[in-house]
C-alpha positions in Angstrom: -15.5 59.8 49.1 -13.9 57.5 46.7 -15.3 57.6 43.1 -16.5 54.3 41.4 -15.5 53.5 37.7 -17.8 53.5 34.8 -20.0 50.3 35.2 -22.6 50.5 32.5 -25.2 52.6 30.7 -26.5 54.6 33.8 -23.1 55.8 34.5 -22.6 56.6 30.7 -25.7 58.7 30.9 -24.4 60.6 34.2 -21.3 61.4 32.1 -23.1 62.3 28.8 -25.4 64.4 30.5 -23.0 66.2 32.6 -20.6 66.8 29.8 -23.5 68.3 27.6 -24.3 70.6 30.4 -20.8 71.9 30.2 -20.8 72.1 26.4 -23.9 73.7 25.9 -22.8 76.6 28.4 -19.5 76.9 27.1 -19.0 80.0 24.9 -16.6 78.5 22.4 -18.5 75.3 21.9 -22.3 75.9 22.4 -22.7 78.1 19.5 -21.6 75.1 17.2 -24.1 72.7 19.0 -26.9 75.1 19.2 -26.6 77.3 16.0 -24.9 75.2 13.6 -25.5 71.7 14.2 -28.7 72.5 15.8 -28.8 69.3 18.1 -32.1 68.0 19.4 -30.9 67.4 22.7 -33.6 64.7 23.4 -32.9 62.7 20.4 -29.1 63.2 20.2 -28.5 62.0 24.0 -29.5 58.4 23.6 -27.2 58.0 20.5 -24.5 59.1 22.3 -25.5 56.9 25.2 -25.3 53.8 22.6 -22.0 55.4 21.3 -20.1 55.4 24.6 -21.8 51.9 25.5 -20.4 50.7 22.3 -17.0 52.1 23.0 -16.7 51.1 26.4 -18.4 48.0 26.6 -18.5 46.6 23.0 -22.2 46.8 23.2 -22.6 47.2 19.4 -25.3 49.8 19.8 -24.0 52.5 17.6 -24.2 52.1 14.0 -23.7 55.7 12.6 -20.6 57.2 10.8 -19.0 59.6 13.7 -16.5 61.0 11.2 -18.8 61.7 8.5 -21.1 63.7 11.2 -18.2 65.8 11.9 -16.8 66.6 8.5 -20.3 67.6 7.5 -20.5 70.0 10.4 -17.1 71.2 9.5 -18.4 72.2 6.0 -20.9 74.4 7.7 -18.6 75.7 10.5 -14.7 75.4 10.5 -14.0 73.2 13.4 -10.3 74.1 14.6 -7.8 72.9 17.1 -9.1 75.1 19.9 -12.6 73.6 19.5 -10.9 70.3 19.9 -8.9 71.1 22.7 -11.9 72.5 24.5 -14.1 69.4 24.0 -11.4 67.3 25.3 -10.8 69.3 28.5 -14.4 69.5 29.1 -14.9 65.8 28.4 -11.8 64.5 30.6 -13.1 67.3 33.3 -16.3 65.7 33.5 -14.9 62.0 33.5 -12.8 63.1 36.6 -15.6 64.8 38.3 -17.7 61.5 38.4 -15.5 58.5 37.9 -12.1 56.7 38.4 -10.8 53.7 37.3 -9.9 51.5 34.3 -13.0 52.2 32.1 -12.9 56.1 33.1 -9.4 56.4 32.0 -10.5 54.3 28.8 -13.0 56.8 28.0 -10.4 59.6 28.4 -8.2 57.6 26.2 -10.8 56.9 23.6 -12.1 60.7 23.5 -8.4 61.7 22.6 -8.2 59.2 20.0 -11.4 60.1 18.4 -10.6 63.7 18.6 -7.4 63.4 16.9 -8.7 61.3 14.2 -11.3 63.6 13.4 -8.9 66.5 13.8 -6.5 64.7 11.3 -9.2 63.8 8.7 -10.3 67.7 8.9 -6.7 68.8 8.4 -6.5 66.4 5.5 -9.9 67.7 3.9 -8.6 71.2 4.3 -5.0 70.5 2.6 -7.2 68.9 -0.4 -9.3 72.1 -0.6 -6.2 74.2 -0.7 -4.7 71.9 -3.4 -7.7 72.4 -5.4 -8.2 76.0 -5.0 -11.6 75.3 -3.0 
């Protein structure tokens, strides 16, 4: 059966819900989401739908600071390369399981870009902490 491309919010819900099922059962990532960030899944999922709808369809619904949230999380629990690799691997796997097409590839490209930027900012923060002896 040929997979369809991501076409709107309903498809984004499928992607995000499936992705979070994987995250929350992953032994490396689930402790961060459940015990450190202590996400309220019911409240968090609609934010993620808005985020990805804004990223993929320029919906303008997401108004939060993604970078700041991840930097704050890093201060509570060090986010390392392995976390980013696993997150990205699970995201790409989830996209590929459900979708194929331009938007699906765009979602994977954007996820890589977002993960790369956040990781670079965390690395920069760590360099500064080392310079100042924190």
